[in-house]
PyMOL Python script that loads the backbone (N, CA, C, O; Angstrom):
from pymol import cmd

cmd.read_pdbstr("""\
ATOM      1  N   MET A   1     -43.439 -41.592  13.927  1.00  0.00           N
ATOM      2  CA  MET A   1     -44.091 -40.804  13.343  1.00  0.00           C
ATOM      3  C   MET A   1     -42.467 -40.266  12.421  1.00  0.00           C
ATOM      4  O   MET A   1     -41.299 -40.221  12.808  1.00  0.00           O
ATOM      5  N   PRO A   2     -42.924 -40.030  11.492  1.00  0.00           N
ATOM      6  CA  PRO A   2     -41.875 -39.955  10.396  1.00  0.00           C
ATOM      7  C   PRO A   2     -40.684 -39.113  11.066  1.00  0.00           C
ATOM      8  O   PRO A   2     -40.346 -39.277  12.239  1.00  0.00           O
ATOM      9  N   SER A   3     -40.090 -38.200  10.199  1.00  0.00           N
ATOM     10  CA  SER A   3     -38.896 -37.227  10.818  1.00  0.00           C
ATOM     11  C   SER A   3     -38.137 -36.520   9.277  1.00  0.00           C
ATOM     12  O   SER A   3     -37.813 -37.241   8.333  1.00  0.00           O
ATOM     13  N   TYR A   4     -38.021 -35.554   9.282  1.00  0.00           N
ATOM     14  CA  TYR A   4     -37.062 -35.005   8.170  1.00  0.00           C
ATOM     15  C   TYR A   4     -35.749 -34.368   8.503  1.00  0.00           C
ATOM     16  O   TYR A   4     -35.658 -34.447   9.728  1.00  0.00           O
ATOM     17  N   THR A   5     -34.870 -33.879   8.103  1.00  0.00           N
ATOM     18  CA  THR A   5     -33.564 -33.110   8.151  1.00  0.00           C
ATOM     19  C   THR A   5     -33.683 -32.432   7.402  1.00  0.00           C
ATOM     20  O   THR A   5     -33.723 -32.773   6.220  1.00  0.00           O
ATOM     21  N   LEU A   6     -33.804 -30.969   7.886  1.00  0.00           N
ATOM     22  CA  LEU A   6     -33.561 -29.653   7.079  1.00  0.00           C
ATOM     23  C   LEU A   6     -31.834 -29.737   7.073  1.00  0.00           C
ATOM     24  O   LEU A   6     -31.072 -30.285   7.869  1.00  0.00           O
ATOM     25  N   LYS A   7     -31.548 -28.903   5.744  1.00  0.00           N
ATOM     26  CA  LYS A   7     -30.221 -28.845   5.182  1.00  0.00           C
ATOM     27  C   LYS A   7     -30.246 -27.299   4.846  1.00  0.00           C
ATOM     28  O   LYS A   7     -31.264 -26.608   4.787  1.00  0.00           O
ATOM     29  N   GLU A   8     -28.902 -26.866   4.632  1.00  0.00           N
ATOM     30  CA  GLU A   8     -28.721 -25.400   4.177  1.00  0.00           C
ATOM     31  C   GLU A   8     -29.710 -24.699   4.672  1.00  0.00           C
ATOM     32  O   GLU A   8     -30.442 -24.197   3.819  1.00  0.00           O
ATOM     33  N   ILE A   9     -30.069 -24.426   6.152  1.00  0.00           N
ATOM     34  CA  ILE A   9     -30.491 -23.985   6.735  1.00  0.00           C
ATOM     35  C   ILE A   9     -29.782 -22.067   6.597  1.00  0.00           C
ATOM     36  O   ILE A   9     -28.665 -21.736   6.996  1.00  0.00           O
ATOM     37  N   PRO A  10     -30.865 -21.063   5.904  1.00  0.00           N
ATOM     38  CA  PRO A  10     -29.720 -19.821   5.937  1.00  0.00           C
ATOM     39  C   PRO A  10     -29.927 -19.345   7.334  1.00  0.00           C
ATOM     40  O   PRO A  10     -30.873 -19.535   8.097  1.00  0.00           O
ATOM     41  N   ALA A  11     -28.331 -18.393   7.554  1.00  0.00           N
ATOM     42  CA  ALA A  11     -28.129 -18.236   8.754  1.00  0.00           C
ATOM     43  C   ALA A  11     -28.828 -17.447   9.531  1.00  0.00           C
ATOM     44  O   ALA A  11     -28.888 -17.756  10.721  1.00  0.00           O
ATOM     45  N   ASP A  12     -29.518 -16.257   9.070  1.00  0.00           N
ATOM     46  CA  ASP A  12     -30.411 -15.345   9.341  1.00  0.00           C
ATOM     47  C   ASP A  12     -32.265 -16.223  10.246  1.00  0.00           C
ATOM     48  O   ASP A  12     -32.873 -15.990  11.290  1.00  0.00           O
ATOM     49  N   ILE A  13     -32.485 -17.253   9.024  1.00  0.00           N
ATOM     50  CA  ILE A  13     -33.541 -18.214   9.383  1.00  0.00           C
ATOM     51  C   ILE A  13     -32.937 -19.036  11.096  1.00  0.00           C
ATOM     52  O   ILE A  13     -33.455 -19.021  12.213  1.00  0.00           O
ATOM     53  N   TYR A  14     -31.899 -19.552  10.675  1.00  0.00           N
ATOM     54  CA  TYR A  14     -31.283 -20.425  11.911  1.00  0.00           C
ATOM     55  C   TYR A  14     -31.290 -19.353  13.439  1.00  0.00           C
ATOM     56  O   TYR A  14     -32.057 -19.514  14.388  1.00  0.00           O
ATOM     57  N   GLU A  15     -30.380 -18.437  13.342  1.00  0.00           N
ATOM     58  CA  GLU A  15     -30.615 -17.616  14.581  1.00  0.00           C
ATOM     59  C   GLU A  15     -31.972 -17.613  15.036  1.00  0.00           C
ATOM     60  O   GLU A  15     -32.171 -18.195  16.102  1.00  0.00           O
ATOM     61  N   LYS A  16     -33.097 -17.004  14.373  1.00  0.00           N
ATOM     62  CA  LYS A  16     -34.311 -16.439  14.625  1.00  0.00           C
ATOM     63  C   LYS A  16     -34.935 -17.631  15.298  1.00  0.00           C
ATOM     64  O   LYS A  16     -35.551 -17.627  16.363  1.00  0.00           O
ATOM     65  N   THR A  17     -34.643 -18.803  14.392  1.00  0.00           N
ATOM     66  CA  THR A  17     -35.091 -20.321  14.923  1.00  0.00           C
ATOM     67  C   THR A  17     -35.160 -20.416  16.637  1.00  0.00           C
ATOM     68  O   THR A  17     -36.096 -20.373  17.435  1.00  0.00           O
ATOM     69  N   MET A  18     -33.205 -20.617  16.826  1.00  0.00           N
ATOM     70  CA  MET A  18     -32.858 -20.536  17.837  1.00  0.00           C
ATOM     71  C   MET A  18     -33.171 -19.456  18.644  1.00  0.00           C
ATOM     72  O   MET A  18     -32.698 -19.914  19.684  1.00  0.00           O
ATOM     73  N   THR A  19     -33.483 -18.681  18.871  1.00  0.00           N
ATOM     74  CA  THR A  19     -33.979 -17.477  19.717  1.00  0.00           C
ATOM     75  C   THR A  19     -35.475 -17.771  19.766  1.00  0.00           C
ATOM     76  O   THR A  19     -36.111 -17.514  20.788  1.00  0.00           O
ATOM     77  N   ALA A  20     -35.935 -18.193  18.912  1.00  0.00           N
ATOM     78  CA  ALA A  20     -37.320 -17.803  19.129  1.00  0.00           C
ATOM     79  C   ALA A  20     -38.028 -19.121  20.190  1.00  0.00           C
ATOM     80  O   ALA A  20     -39.022 -19.057  20.912  1.00  0.00           O
ATOM     81  N   ALA A  21     -37.000 -20.382  19.922  1.00  0.00           N
ATOM     82  CA  ALA A  21     -37.398 -21.385  20.999  1.00  0.00           C
ATOM     83  C   ALA A  21     -36.835 -21.147  22.003  1.00  0.00           C
ATOM     84  O   ALA A  21     -37.564 -21.575  22.897  1.00  0.00           O
ATOM     85  N   GLU A  22     -35.719 -20.596  22.539  1.00  0.00           N
ATOM     86  CA  GLU A  22     -35.010 -20.201  23.658  1.00  0.00           C
ATOM     87  C   GLU A  22     -36.896 -19.631  24.506  1.00  0.00           C
ATOM     88  O   GLU A  22     -37.775 -20.012  25.278  1.00  0.00           O
ATOM     89  N   GLU A  23     -36.487 -18.505  23.592  1.00  0.00           N
ATOM     90  CA  GLU A  23     -37.891 -17.503  24.331  1.00  0.00           C
ATOM     91  C   GLU A  23     -39.553 -18.119  24.544  1.00  0.00           C
ATOM     92  O   GLU A  23     -40.415 -17.782  25.356  1.00  0.00           O
ATOM     93  N   GLY A  24     -39.577 -19.313  23.282  1.00  0.00           N
ATOM     94  CA  GLY A  24     -40.444 -20.349  23.785  1.00  0.00           C
ATOM     95  C   GLY A  24     -40.705 -21.246  24.405  1.00  0.00           C
ATOM     96  O   GLY A  24     -41.787 -21.830  24.470  1.00  0.00           O
ATOM     97  N   CYS A  25     -39.416 -21.538  25.116  1.00  0.00           N
ATOM     98  CA  CYS A  25     -39.095 -22.850  26.057  1.00  0.00           C
ATOM     99  C   CYS A  25     -39.685 -23.800  25.547  1.00  0.00           C
ATOM    100  O   CYS A  25     -40.700 -24.413  25.878  1.00  0.00           O
ATOM    101  N   ARG A  26     -38.592 -23.949  24.237  1.00  0.00           N
ATOM    102  CA  ARG A  26     -39.015 -24.986  23.412  1.00  0.00           C
ATOM    103  C   ARG A  26     -37.983 -25.432  22.261  1.00  0.00           C
ATOM    104  O   ARG A  26     -37.235 -24.606  21.737  1.00  0.00           O
ATOM    105  N   SER A  27     -37.988 -26.655  21.936  1.00  0.00           N
ATOM    106  CA  SER A  27     -36.597 -27.460  21.518  1.00  0.00           C
ATOM    107  C   SER A  27     -36.936 -26.771  20.073  1.00  0.00           C
ATOM    108  O   SER A  27     -37.944 -26.136  19.762  1.00  0.00           O
ATOM    109  N   VAL A  28     -35.718 -27.111  19.238  1.00  0.00           N
ATOM    110  CA  VAL A  28     -35.543 -26.014  18.276  1.00  0.00           C
ATOM    111  C   VAL A  28     -36.450 -27.193  17.288  1.00  0.00           C
ATOM    112  O   VAL A  28     -36.860 -26.614  16.282  1.00  0.00           O
ATOM    113  N   ASN A  29     -36.795 -28.425  17.306  1.00  0.00           N
ATOM    114  CA  ASN A  29     -37.449 -29.065  16.763  1.00  0.00           C
ATOM    115  C   ASN A  29     -39.031 -28.992  17.038  1.00  0.00           C
ATOM    116  O   ASN A  29     -39.904 -29.469  16.312  1.00  0.00           O
ATOM    117  N   GLN A  30     -39.184 -28.396  18.063  1.00  0.00           N
ATOM    118  CA  GLN A  30     -40.884 -28.379  18.431  1.00  0.00           C
ATOM    119  C   GLN A  30     -40.935 -26.826  18.113  1.00  0.00           C
ATOM    120  O   GLN A  30     -42.085 -26.443  17.902  1.00  0.00           O
ATOM    121  N   GLU A  31     -40.023 -25.899  18.034  1.00  0.00           N
ATOM    122  CA  GLU A  31     -39.941 -24.537  17.371  1.00  0.00           C
ATOM    123  C   GLU A  31     -40.448 -24.401  15.455  1.00  0.00           C
ATOM    124  O   GLU A  31     -41.082 -23.534  14.855  1.00  0.00           O
ATOM    125  N   ILE A  32     -39.895 -25.516  15.058  1.00  0.00           N
ATOM    126  CA  ILE A  32     -40.426 -25.830  13.857  1.00  0.00           C
ATOM    127  C   ILE A  32     -41.350 -26.184  13.369  1.00  0.00           C
ATOM    128  O   ILE A  32     -41.702 -25.770  12.265  1.00  0.00           O
ATOM    129  N   ILE A  33     -42.104 -27.185  14.159  1.00  0.00           N
ATOM    130  CA  ILE A  33     -43.330 -27.805  14.159  1.00  0.00           C
ATOM    131  C   ILE A  33     -44.340 -26.793  14.574  1.00  0.00           C
ATOM    132  O   ILE A  33     -45.336 -26.709  13.856  1.00  0.00           O
ATOM    133  N   TYR A  34     -44.261 -26.068  15.531  1.00  0.00           N
ATOM    134  CA  TYR A  34     -45.267 -25.315  15.825  1.00  0.00           C
ATOM    135  C   TYR A  34     -45.412 -23.920  14.719  1.00  0.00           C
ATOM    136  O   TYR A  34     -46.478 -23.509  14.262  1.00  0.00           O
ATOM    137  N   ARG A  35     -44.114 -23.373  14.460  1.00  0.00           N
ATOM    138  CA  ARG A  35     -44.536 -22.738  12.896  1.00  0.00           C
ATOM    139  C   ARG A  35     -44.972 -23.160  12.200  1.00  0.00           C
ATOM    140  O   ARG A  35     -45.968 -22.649  11.686  1.00  0.00           O
ATOM    141  N   LEU A  36     -44.402 -24.479  11.744  1.00  0.00           N
ATOM    142  CA  LEU A  36     -45.120 -25.271  10.279  1.00  0.00           C
ATOM    143  C   LEU A  36     -46.376 -25.503  10.500  1.00  0.00           C
ATOM    144  O   LEU A  36     -47.007 -25.947   9.541  1.00  0.00           O
ATOM    145  N   LYS A  37     -46.961 -25.327  11.531  1.00  0.00           N
ATOM    146  CA  LYS A  37     -48.496 -25.951  12.241  1.00  0.00           C
ATOM    147  C   LYS A  37     -49.075 -24.758  12.232  1.00  0.00           C
ATOM    148  O   LYS A  37     -50.206 -24.645  11.759  1.00  0.00           O
ATOM    149  N   ARG A  38     -48.332 -23.569  12.801  1.00  0.00           N
ATOM    150  CA  ARG A  38     -49.625 -21.953  12.159  1.00  0.00           C
ATOM    151  C   ARG A  38     -49.224 -21.647  11.472  1.00  0.00           C
ATOM    152  O   ARG A  38     -49.123 -20.448  11.729  1.00  0.00           O
ATOM    153  N   SER A  39     -48.578 -21.897  10.081  1.00  0.00           N
ATOM    154  CA  SER A  39     -48.378 -21.614   8.823  1.00  0.00           C
ATOM    155  C   SER A  39     -49.299 -22.313   8.400  1.00  0.00           C
ATOM    156  O   SER A  39     -50.045 -21.571   7.761  1.00  0.00           O
ATOM    157  N   PHE A  40     -49.726 -23.491   8.397  1.00  0.00           N
ATOM    158  CA  PHE A  40     -50.648 -24.155   7.717  1.00  0.00           C
ATOM    159  C   PHE A  40     -52.004 -23.900   8.286  1.00  0.00           C
ATOM    160  O   PHE A  40     -52.867 -23.655   7.443  1.00  0.00           O
ATOM    161  N   ASP A  41     -52.436 -23.906   9.736  1.00  0.00           N
ATOM    162  CA  ASP A  41     -53.406 -23.554  10.432  1.00  0.00           C
ATOM    163  C   ASP A  41     -53.976 -22.034   9.717  1.00  0.00           C
ATOM    164  O   ASP A  41     -55.197 -22.045   9.557  1.00  0.00           O
ATOM    165  N   ALA A  42     -53.273 -20.726   9.263  1.00  0.00           N
ATOM    166  CA  ALA A  42     -53.584 -19.428   8.912  1.00  0.00           C
ATOM    167  C   ALA A  42     -53.837 -19.882   7.262  1.00  0.00           C
ATOM    168  O   ALA A  42     -54.817 -19.435   6.666  1.00  0.00           O
ATOM    169  N   GLU A  43     -53.163 -20.524   6.794  1.00  0.00           N
ATOM    170  CA  GLU A  43     -53.468 -21.383   5.140  1.00  0.00           C
ATOM    171  C   GLU A  43     -54.972 -21.399   5.274  1.00  0.00           C
ATOM    172  O   GLU A  43     -55.704 -20.482   4.902  1.00  0.00           O
ATOM    173  N   ASP A  44     -55.395 -22.606   5.879  1.00  0.00           N
ATOM    174  CA  ASP A  44     -56.158 -23.224   6.141  1.00  0.00           C
ATOM    175  C   ASP A  44     -57.760 -22.135   6.906  1.00  0.00           C
ATOM    176  O   ASP A  44     -58.887 -22.620   6.809  1.00  0.00           O
ATOM    177  N   ALA A  45     -57.571 -20.894   7.510  1.00  0.00           N
ATOM    178  CA  ALA A  45     -58.123 -19.719   7.459  1.00  0.00           C
ATOM    179  C   ALA A  45     -58.420 -19.283   6.637  1.00  0.00           C
ATOM    180  O   ALA A  45     -59.618 -19.236   6.360  1.00  0.00           O
ATOM    181  N   ARG A  46     -57.441 -18.732   5.819  1.00  0.00           N
ATOM    182  CA  ARG A  46     -57.612 -18.182   4.603  1.00  0.00           C
ATOM    183  C   ARG A  46     -58.521 -19.231   3.768  1.00  0.00           C
ATOM    184  O   ARG A  46     -59.600 -18.709   3.488  1.00  0.00           O
ATOM    185  N   MET A  47     -58.434 -20.201   3.418  1.00  0.00           N
ATOM    186  CA  MET A  47     -58.997 -20.931   2.368  1.00  0.00           C
ATOM    187  C   MET A  47     -60.383 -20.698   2.698  1.00  0.00           C
ATOM    188  O   MET A  47     -61.213 -20.225   1.921  1.00  0.00           O
ATOM    189  N   THR A  48     -60.618 -21.100   4.047  1.00  0.00           N
ATOM    190  CA  THR A  48     -61.783 -21.676   4.733  1.00  0.00           C
ATOM    191  C   THR A  48     -63.101 -19.689   3.940  1.00  0.00           C
ATOM    192  O   THR A  48     -64.134 -19.562   3.282  1.00  0.00           O
ATOM    193  N   ALA A  49     -62.332 -18.942   4.452  1.00  0.00           N
ATOM    194  CA  ALA A  49     -62.899 -17.499   4.641  1.00  0.00           C
ATOM    195  C   ALA A  49     -63.141 -17.501   2.763  1.00  0.00           C
ATOM    196  O   ALA A  49     -64.274 -17.435   2.285  1.00  0.00           O
ATOM    197  N   LEU A  50     -62.104 -17.572   2.044  1.00  0.00           N
ATOM    198  CA  LEU A  50     -62.703 -17.621   0.720  1.00  0.00           C
ATOM    199  C   LEU A  50     -63.787 -18.387  -0.033  1.00  0.00           C
ATOM    200  O   LEU A  50     -64.211 -18.162  -1.167  1.00  0.00           O
ATOM    201  N   HIS A  51     -64.245 -19.599   1.066  1.00  0.00           N
ATOM    202  CA  HIS A  51     -64.578 -20.599   0.508  1.00  0.00           C
ATOM    203  C   HIS A  51     -65.800 -19.845   0.966  1.00  0.00           C
ATOM    204  O   HIS A  51     -66.538 -19.608   0.009  1.00  0.00           O
ATOM    205  N   ALA A  52     -66.204 -19.444   1.981  1.00  0.00           N
ATOM    206  CA  ALA A  52     -67.606 -18.497   2.145  1.00  0.00           C
ATOM    207  C   ALA A  52     -67.746 -17.435   1.802  1.00  0.00           C
ATOM    208  O   ALA A  52     -68.767 -16.889   2.221  1.00  0.00           O
ATOM    209  N   ARG A  53     -67.056 -16.824   1.123  1.00  0.00           N
ATOM    210  CA  ARG A  53     -67.089 -15.415   0.359  1.00  0.00           C
ATOM    211  C   ARG A  53     -67.994 -16.180  -1.069  1.00  0.00           C
ATOM    212  O   ARG A  53     -69.136 -15.847  -1.388  1.00  0.00           O
ATOM    213  N   TRP A  54     -67.271 -17.112  -1.690  1.00  0.00           N
ATOM    214  CA  TRP A  54     -67.458 -17.817  -2.701  1.00  0.00           C
ATOM    215  C   TRP A  54     -68.745 -17.980  -2.866  1.00  0.00           C
ATOM    216  O   TRP A  54     -69.433 -17.506  -3.770  1.00  0.00           O
ATOM    217  N   VAL A  55     -69.325 -19.149  -1.345  1.00  0.00           N
ATOM    218  CA  VAL A  55     -70.153 -19.345  -1.067  1.00  0.00           C
ATOM    219  C   VAL A  55     -71.269 -18.427  -1.404  1.00  0.00           C
ATOM    220  O   VAL A  55     -72.246 -18.639  -2.121  1.00  0.00           O
ATOM    221  N   ALA A  56     -70.984 -17.539  -0.851  1.00  0.00           N
ATOM    222  CA  ALA A  56     -71.957 -16.147  -0.423  1.00  0.00           C
ATOM    223  C   ALA A  56     -72.478 -14.988  -1.554  1.00  0.00           C
ATOM    224  O   ALA A  56     -73.381 -14.239  -1.928  1.00  0.00           O
ATOM    225  N   GLU A  57     -71.228 -15.461  -1.746  1.00  0.00           N
ATOM    226  CA  GLU A  57     -71.281 -14.601  -3.701  1.00  0.00           C
ATOM    227  C   GLU A  57     -72.195 -15.316  -5.162  1.00  0.00           C
ATOM    228  O   GLU A  57     -72.445 -14.873  -6.283  1.00  0.00           O
ATOM    229  N   ALA A  58     -72.493 -16.585  -4.473  1.00  0.00           N
ATOM    230  CA  ALA A  58     -73.163 -17.332  -5.432  1.00  0.00           C
ATOM    231  C   ALA A  58     -75.038 -17.396  -4.883  1.00  0.00           C
ATOM    232  O   ALA A  58     -75.951 -17.302  -5.703  1.00  0.00           O
ATOM    233  N   LEU A  59     -75.222 -17.540  -3.641  1.00  0.00           N
ATOM    234  CA  LEU A  59     -75.835 -17.181  -3.007  1.00  0.00           C
ATOM    235  C   LEU A  59     -76.712 -15.964  -3.431  1.00  0.00           C
ATOM    236  O   LEU A  59     -77.934 -15.858  -3.531  1.00  0.00           O
ATOM    237  N   GLU A  60     -75.802 -15.170  -3.626  1.00  0.00           N
ATOM    238  CA  GLU A  60     -76.997 -13.259  -3.796  1.00  0.00           C
ATOM    239  C   GLU A  60     -76.786 -12.875  -5.188  1.00  0.00           C
ATOM    240  O   GLU A  60     -77.170 -11.822  -5.697  1.00  0.00           O
ATOM    241  N   SER A  61     -76.095 -13.885  -5.804  1.00  0.00           N
ATOM    242  CA  SER A  61     -76.402 -13.572  -7.478  1.00  0.00           C
ATOM    243  C   SER A  61     -77.585 -13.723  -8.101  1.00  0.00           C
ATOM    244  O   SER A  61     -77.987 -13.220  -9.150  1.00  0.00           O
ATOM    245  N   GLY A  62     -78.386 -14.879  -6.933  1.00  0.00           N
ATOM    246  CA  GLY A  62     -80.068 -15.164  -7.273  1.00  0.00           C
ATOM    247  C   GLY A  62     -79.974 -16.405  -7.734  1.00  0.00           C
ATOM    248  O   GLY A  62     -78.958 -17.096  -7.662  1.00  0.00           O
ATOM    249  N   PRO A  63     -81.358 -16.835  -8.376  1.00  0.00           N
ATOM    250  CA  PRO A  63     -81.769 -17.904  -8.196  1.00  0.00           C
ATOM    251  C   PRO A  63     -80.583 -19.191  -9.786  1.00  0.00           C
ATOM    252  O   PRO A  63     -80.399 -18.962 -10.982  1.00  0.00           O
ATOM    253  N   ALA A  64     -80.330 -19.838  -9.305  1.00  0.00           N
ATOM    254  CA  ALA A  64     -79.703 -20.699 -10.766  1.00  0.00           C
ATOM    255  C   ALA A  64     -80.650 -20.436 -11.625  1.00  0.00           C
ATOM    256  O   ALA A  64     -81.861 -20.250 -11.508  1.00  0.00           O
ATOM    257  N   ARG A  65     -79.555 -20.455 -12.951  1.00  0.00           N
ATOM    258  CA  ARG A  65     -80.174 -20.649 -14.458  1.00  0.00           C
ATOM    259  C   ARG A  65     -79.514 -21.096 -15.038  1.00  0.00           C
ATOM    260  O   ARG A  65     -78.354 -21.333 -14.701  1.00  0.00           O
ATOM    261  N   PRO A  66     -80.168 -21.453 -16.440  1.00  0.00           N
ATOM    262  CA  PRO A  66     -79.651 -22.240 -17.409  1.00  0.00           C
ATOM    263  C   PRO A  66     -78.260 -21.669 -17.864  1.00  0.00           C
ATOM    264  O   PRO A  66     -78.323 -20.440 -17.904  1.00  0.00           O
ATOM    265  N   LEU A  67     -77.204 -22.082 -18.168  1.00  0.00           N
ATOM    266  CA  LEU A  67     -75.914 -21.119 -18.613  1.00  0.00           C
ATOM    267  C   LEU A  67     -76.115 -21.351 -20.161  1.00  0.00           C
ATOM    268  O   LEU A  67     -76.608 -22.393 -20.593  1.00  0.00           O
ATOM    269  N   ASP A  68     -75.719 -20.355 -20.933  1.00  0.00           N
ATOM    270  CA  ASP A  68     -75.789 -20.566 -22.495  1.00  0.00           C
ATOM    271  C   ASP A  68     -74.493 -20.016 -22.918  1.00  0.00           C
ATOM    272  O   ASP A  68     -74.004 -19.361 -21.998  1.00  0.00           O
ATOM    273  N   TRP A  69     -73.827 -20.037 -23.867  1.00  0.00           N
ATOM    274  CA  TRP A  69     -72.335 -19.854 -24.198  1.00  0.00           C
ATOM    275  C   TRP A  69     -72.415 -18.140 -24.293  1.00  0.00           C
ATOM    276  O   TRP A  69     -71.416 -17.531 -23.911  1.00  0.00           O
ATOM    277  N   ALA A  70     -73.295 -17.550 -24.671  1.00  0.00           N
ATOM    278  CA  ALA A  70     -72.970 -15.571 -24.594  1.00  0.00           C
ATOM    279  C   ALA A  70     -72.415 -15.686 -23.460  1.00  0.00           C
ATOM    280  O   ALA A  70     -71.230 -15.389 -23.310  1.00  0.00           O
ATOM    281  N   ALA A  71     -73.680 -16.434 -21.814  1.00  0.00           N
ATOM    282  CA  ALA A  71     -73.520 -15.900 -20.353  1.00  0.00           C
ATOM    283  C   ALA A  71     -71.643 -16.667 -20.508  1.00  0.00           C
ATOM    284  O   ALA A  71     -70.754 -15.817 -20.565  1.00  0.00           O
ATOM    285  N   LEU A  72     -71.208 -18.142 -20.561  1.00  0.00           N
ATOM    286  CA  LEU A  72     -70.192 -18.458 -20.553  1.00  0.00           C
ATOM    287  C   LEU A  72     -68.993 -17.507 -20.863  1.00  0.00           C
ATOM    288  O   LEU A  72     -68.036 -17.324 -20.110  1.00  0.00           O
ATOM    289  N   ASP A  73     -69.206 -16.878 -22.192  1.00  0.00           N
ATOM    290  CA  ASP A  73     -68.060 -16.406 -22.801  1.00  0.00           C
ATOM    291  C   ASP A  73     -68.067 -14.833 -21.412  1.00  0.00           C
ATOM    292  O   ASP A  73     -67.240 -14.511 -20.559  1.00  0.00           O
ATOM    293  N   ALA A  74     -69.140 -14.362 -21.730  1.00  0.00           N
ATOM    294  CA  ALA A  74     -69.570 -13.074 -20.559  1.00  0.00           C
ATOM    295  C   ALA A  74     -68.589 -13.418 -19.569  1.00  0.00           C
ATOM    296  O   ALA A  74     -67.513 -12.823 -19.501  1.00  0.00           O
ATOM    297  N   ALA A  75     -68.892 -14.283 -18.856  1.00  0.00           N
ATOM    298  CA  ALA A  75     -68.352 -14.476 -17.594  1.00  0.00           C
ATOM    299  C   ALA A  75     -66.673 -14.397 -17.331  1.00  0.00           C
ATOM    300  O   ALA A  75     -65.952 -13.820 -16.517  1.00  0.00           O
ATOM    301  N   ALA A  76     -66.429 -15.480 -18.704  1.00  0.00           N
ATOM    302  CA  ALA A  76     -64.979 -15.736 -18.751  1.00  0.00           C
ATOM    303  C   ALA A  76     -64.109 -14.266 -19.006  1.00  0.00           C
ATOM    304  O   ALA A  76     -63.100 -13.917 -18.394  1.00  0.00           O
ATOM    305  N   ALA A  77     -64.888 -13.448 -20.206  1.00  0.00           N
ATOM    306  CA  ALA A  77     -64.504 -12.067 -20.208  1.00  0.00           C
ATOM    307  C   ALA A  77     -63.780 -10.980 -19.012  1.00  0.00           C
ATOM    308  O   ALA A  77     -62.761 -10.298 -18.908  1.00  0.00           O
ATOM    309  N   ARG A  78     -65.355 -11.395 -17.983  1.00  0.00           N
ATOM    310  CA  ARG A  78     -65.292 -10.223 -16.621  1.00  0.00           C
ATOM    311  C   ARG A  78     -64.185 -10.752 -15.873  1.00  0.00           C
ATOM    312  O   ARG A  78     -63.487 -10.012 -15.179  1.00  0.00           O
ATOM    313  N   GLY A  79     -63.969 -12.063 -15.979  1.00  0.00           N
ATOM    314  CA  GLY A  79     -63.072 -12.999 -14.988  1.00  0.00           C
ATOM    315  C   GLY A  79     -61.267 -12.668 -15.564  1.00  0.00           C
ATOM    316  O   GLY A  79     -60.304 -12.483 -14.819  1.00  0.00           O
ATOM    317  N   VAL A  80     -61.267 -12.677 -16.709  1.00  0.00           N
ATOM    318  CA  VAL A  80     -60.050 -11.991 -17.608  1.00  0.00           C
ATOM    319  C   VAL A  80     -59.923 -10.890 -17.248  1.00  0.00           C
ATOM    320  O   VAL A  80     -59.003 -10.856 -16.431  1.00  0.00           O
ATOM    321  N   ALA A  81     -60.384  -9.859 -17.423  1.00  0.00           N
ATOM    322  CA  ALA A  81     -60.587  -8.543 -16.882  1.00  0.00           C
ATOM    323  C   ALA A  81     -60.130  -7.868 -15.601  1.00  0.00           C
ATOM    324  O   ALA A  81     -59.387  -6.890 -15.511  1.00  0.00           O
ATOM    325  N   ARG A  82     -60.809  -8.686 -14.450  1.00  0.00           N
ATOM    326  CA  ARG A  82     -60.595  -8.713 -13.208  1.00  0.00           C
ATOM    327  C   ARG A  82     -59.057  -9.502 -13.332  1.00  0.00           C
ATOM    328  O   ARG A  82     -58.175  -8.706 -13.010  1.00  0.00           O
ATOM    329  N   ALA A  83     -58.757 -10.238 -13.540  1.00  0.00           N
ATOM    330  CA  ALA A  83     -57.206 -10.385 -13.142  1.00  0.00           C
ATOM    331  C   ALA A  83     -56.303  -9.523 -13.838  1.00  0.00           C
ATOM    332  O   ALA A  83     -55.274  -9.060 -13.345  1.00  0.00           O
ATOM    333  N   LYS A  84     -56.710  -9.324 -14.981  1.00  0.00           N
ATOM    334  CA  LYS A  84     -55.353  -8.096 -15.560  1.00  0.00           C
ATOM    335  C   LYS A  84     -55.802  -6.766 -14.404  1.00  0.00           C
ATOM    336  O   LYS A  84     -54.812  -6.063 -14.199  1.00  0.00           O
ATOM    337  N   ALA A  85     -56.423  -6.526 -14.018  1.00  0.00           N
ATOM    338  CA  ALA A  85     -56.914  -5.480 -13.344  1.00  0.00           C
ATOM    339  C   ALA A  85     -56.069  -5.270 -11.878  1.00  0.00           C
ATOM    340  O   ALA A  85     -55.595  -4.285 -11.312  1.00  0.00           O
ATOM    341  N   ARG A  86     -56.145  -6.905 -11.529  1.00  0.00           N
ATOM    342  CA  ARG A  86     -55.200  -7.316 -10.485  1.00  0.00           C
ATOM    343  C   ARG A  86     -53.760  -7.330 -10.499  1.00  0.00           C
ATOM    344  O   ARG A  86     -53.049  -6.809  -9.640  1.00  0.00           O
ATOM    345  N   LYS A  87     -53.444  -7.832 -11.320  1.00  0.00           N
ATOM    346  CA  LYS A  87     -52.100  -7.630 -11.896  1.00  0.00           C
ATOM    347  C   LYS A  87     -51.416  -6.111 -12.314  1.00  0.00           C
ATOM    348  O   LYS A  87     -50.229  -5.911 -12.573  1.00  0.00           O
ATOM    349  N   ALA A  88     -52.338  -5.276 -12.301  1.00  0.00           N
ATOM    350  CA  ALA A  88     -51.668  -3.990 -12.974  1.00  0.00           C
ATOM    351  C   ALA A  88     -52.361  -2.884 -11.645  1.00  0.00           C
ATOM    352  O   ALA A  88     -52.309  -1.705 -11.998  1.00  0.00           O
ATOM    353  N   ALA A  89     -52.727  -3.009 -10.804  1.00  0.00           N
ATOM    354  CA  ALA A  89     -52.902  -3.034  -9.502  1.00  0.00           C
ATOM    355  C   ALA A  89     -51.875  -3.175  -8.538  1.00  0.00           C
ATOM    356  O   ALA A  89     -51.724  -2.468  -7.542  1.00  0.00           O
ATOM    357  N   ALA A  90     -50.864  -4.570  -9.058  1.00  0.00           N
ATOM    358  CA  ALA A  90     -50.213  -5.324  -8.015  1.00  0.00           C
ATOM    359  C   ALA A  90     -48.621  -3.977  -8.214  1.00  0.00           C
ATOM    360  O   ALA A  90     -48.070  -3.323  -7.328  1.00  0.00           O
ATOM    361  N   LYS A  91     -48.360  -4.017  -9.574  1.00  0.00           N
ATOM    362  CA  LYS A  91     -47.234  -2.977  -9.773  1.00  0.00           C
ATOM    363  C   LYS A  91     -46.951  -1.617  -9.429  1.00  0.00           C
ATOM    364  O   LYS A  91     -45.891  -1.099  -9.782  1.00  0.00           O
TER     365      LYS A  91
END
""", "prot")
cmd.dss("prot")
cmd.show_as("cartoon", "prot")
cmd.util.cbc("prot")
cmd.orient("prot")
């Protein structure tokens, strides 16, 4: 199994890791692997939900139809407008 050495761990993260490992009856190595796995599992779940939403939106949009340049330009403009709106809302 591959191994990796962590370097220059911030003190606060190191202390939290030590405490969490003790509370979970795990070694520090086991705690780090446990937390990495949880973060990747959460990311996979978010992506699965996002993909499911995209499929649902595609199915709800109606039957497939040929794409022309005007429709492509309109779709791109809608995407840019949505991205700008999200960026403005995040500020």
